[in-house]
N, C-alpha and C positions, 0 to 999 in steps of 0.2 A: 884153508879157512885161517884167517890170522889170528894169533894168540892174543888174548886180553892181558895186559899186564896187571899185576896185583894192585898197583897203585891207582891206576885209573878205575878199576872196579871199586875200591873203596870210595874214590871221589863221587863216583855215580850214585852209589848207595846213599851217601851223606846228602847229596843234592836232592835226590827223590824224597828222602826224609824231611829236609828243610821245606821244600815245597808243600808237602802233605801237612805239616803242622801249621804253616802259614795259611793255608786254605781253612783248616779246621778253626783257626783263630779269627778269620775274617767272617765265617759263618755265624761265629757266637758272638759278634759285636753289635750293639744296639743300632738300629736303622737300617742293617742290612735288608732286611726283608719287611719293608713298610707295609706292604700290602697285607701280609699275613698277620702283621702286629695290629692293623687297624681292624681287621676282621675279628680279632679275637673278643669275646664278651667283656663288657665293661667291668665286670667284677674282677677280671684278672688283670687289667691294665694298671699300670703304676698310678699313683695318685697325682693329680695334677699340681703344679707349684702353687703356692700361696696366692701368688698374683692372679692366677688363673681360676681360683676357687670360686664359686658362687657364694654370695654372702649368706644365704640360707637354704641348702640343698633340700631340706625336709620340706619347705613350704613354698609352693609355686607363687604365691603372692608376696613379691619382694617387699611390699610396703608394710607387710606384718612379719617380716623376718625377725628372729630373735636368736642371734647366733650362740649367746651364753644363756639362753633360757632363764633370764631374769625378770621376764614379763614387760621389759622395757623394749619396744621396737629398735632394731638397729638404726634405722633413720633417725630416730628421736634421741638415741645415744650420741649419734654423730653431731646432732645439733646441740646437745647439750654440752659435750666435752670432747668432740674431735674423733672418737672411734666407736666402733660398734659393741664394744664391751667395757667401756671406760665407767659407766655409771653403776652404782651399787644400790639404788633406789633409797637410799637414806640420806643423800644430800638435801640440805635445807638452807638454801642462801640467806633467807631473811628471818628464819628462826621462828616462823609462825606456826610450825606444826604440820605444815602440809609440805610434802616432798616437793623438790624441784621439778621432777619429772610429771608430776601431777599438775603442778602450776602450769607447766609449758603445755601440757595437753589441754587444759581449760582455756587458757588465755594468752599462750605465746610468749611468755616471758617466765622467769623463775621467781619473780616478786609480785606478780600481778593479783593473786588470789588473795581473798580476805575471809578468813573463817568465820567472822562474826557478821558477815553481809549477808542479808537474807531480805531482798527486795519486796517479795510478796508475803513475808511473814509467816510461812508455811512451815518454819522449823528446818528446812533444808537450806545449807549455804548456796549462794548463788553459783559458785565454782562448780558445785557438783551438778546442778542442773545444766550448766554449760557443757560439761563433759556427756551427760546422758542424752541431752536432745537439743542442745545448740543455743538456748537462751536462759536467762535468769529465772523465767518464771514459767517455764514449760512443764514441769512436773508436780504432781499433788503427792507423790511419795509412795503411793500404793499401786499405781497402774502397771507396774513392769517388774516381773521377777527375773534373776538369772537362772542358768540351768541348775542350780543347787536349791531353787526355791526361796533366794533371799533377795530382798529388794534391791534393785541396782544401785540406788543411792547409798544404801547402807554398805554394799560391797565395795563402792569407791571410797567411803569413809573409812573402812577397815583396812583395805589394803590396796587401794588406788586405782582399780579399774571395775567394770561392771560385772565381770565374771569370776573374779578371784576368790570371793568369799564363798565359803561352804556351808555357813551356818554353825560350825562347830568351834570357831575361834573364841579364845577366852584370854585376851591379851592381858587383862588385869588379875586374872587368876583367881577370881572369886567363886568359880564353879558354875557360873552362868553364862551361857554363850553371848557373846557381844550383840550379835545380830538380835537376839531376843530382847536384850535390854535396850538396845536403840529403838528397836519398834515399839516397845512398850512406852518409852519416854516420848516418842513421836506421838502415838495415839492418846497419850495423856495430855500432852500439849495442845492437841487437836481438839479435844473435847473440852479443855479450858477455854480454848479460843472461841469454840461455837457456844458455850454458855455465856461468855461475856458479851457476845454479839447478841444473844437472846436477851439478855438483861438490859443492853442497851436500847433495844427495840421496845421493850416494855417500858423503860424509862421515857422514851421518845412518846409512846402512847399516852402515858400519865400526864406528860407535859402537854400535850394536846388537849386532854379532857379538862385540865386545870386553867389553861390559857384560852383556848378557842371556845369552849363552851360557855364561859362568862360572856365573851365578845358577841357570840351568836345570841345569847339570851338578851344582851343589851339591844342588839339590833332588832330582835322580836318585839321588845318592849317599845322601843322608837317607832316601829311601824304600827304598832297597835295604837300607840297615842295620836300618831298623825291620820289614822283612819277615824279614830273618835273625833277629832278635830274637824275633819271635813265632814262627818255626819252631823256635827253639831251646828256648823255653819249652813248645811243645807237645811236643817230644820229651821233656823232663824229666817233664812230667805222664803221658806214657805209661810212662815208665821207672819212676816211684815213684807208685803209685796212691794213696798215703795223703797226697800233697800236696795242699793246699787248691785247689780249682777255682774261681777267682773267676768263671768263665763259667757256674756252675750246677752242675758235677758234685758238689762237696761243699758247697754253699750251705747245707745244713741243719745243718752244723756250726757255722757262723757264727751261726745264728740260736738254737742250743739254750741258750746261757746266758740270753738274754733270756726264754726260754720258762721255764726253770727259776726264773727270779726272779719271774715272774708267778704262779708256784703258791702 
């Protein structure tokens, strides 16, 4: 049996160790066992790159996603300022007290809403009605409550959307919830409008009595006078048979001259 020289033995051991280390390193590299990696539960996988992340993983409806949880949908923020997290809800381009994102929700620009415009005069600005039900005159202010029991239009006025107000907000710090104050003011104005309308109808009825009644009385008097005149003429005809009767009693006397002229 041939003898193995010491130098060759050392080289063999070193070569075997190198091969073993290389194999271990290859097995530990990412992507070597793609099948096993893909089979692992999602919670154990590495997070996807930012470009691959869904815009709103917690909400399956992408149209309502809100990545920064500021109540402004990602799509709306992108339309307002370019990204899903750029708006702060306090921007007010035209300084009218209505945040840009609320104006854009109501009428698709950041300067289109007018806080003083109330087409139907019910105390609710048109832009709020537009947000709630799509037109400037579609809400009467009392028909719809949000999940917290607050009227939807009051919720929009307080914090921008129909569900955000809880009824406990007190922005002016006077110790009275804003929703309760706004509702009382609305009801007071509604009662004042109804009282004014009732007064207008009463005034109209009074005008009718003072104008229409005298006219009616005059017509009755005239009708009575005409009836008396006709009765008087009838009595005269009965008292004097020779009087011409235009109603046909002596009509032949009126026609006689024309008959004689034709002879």
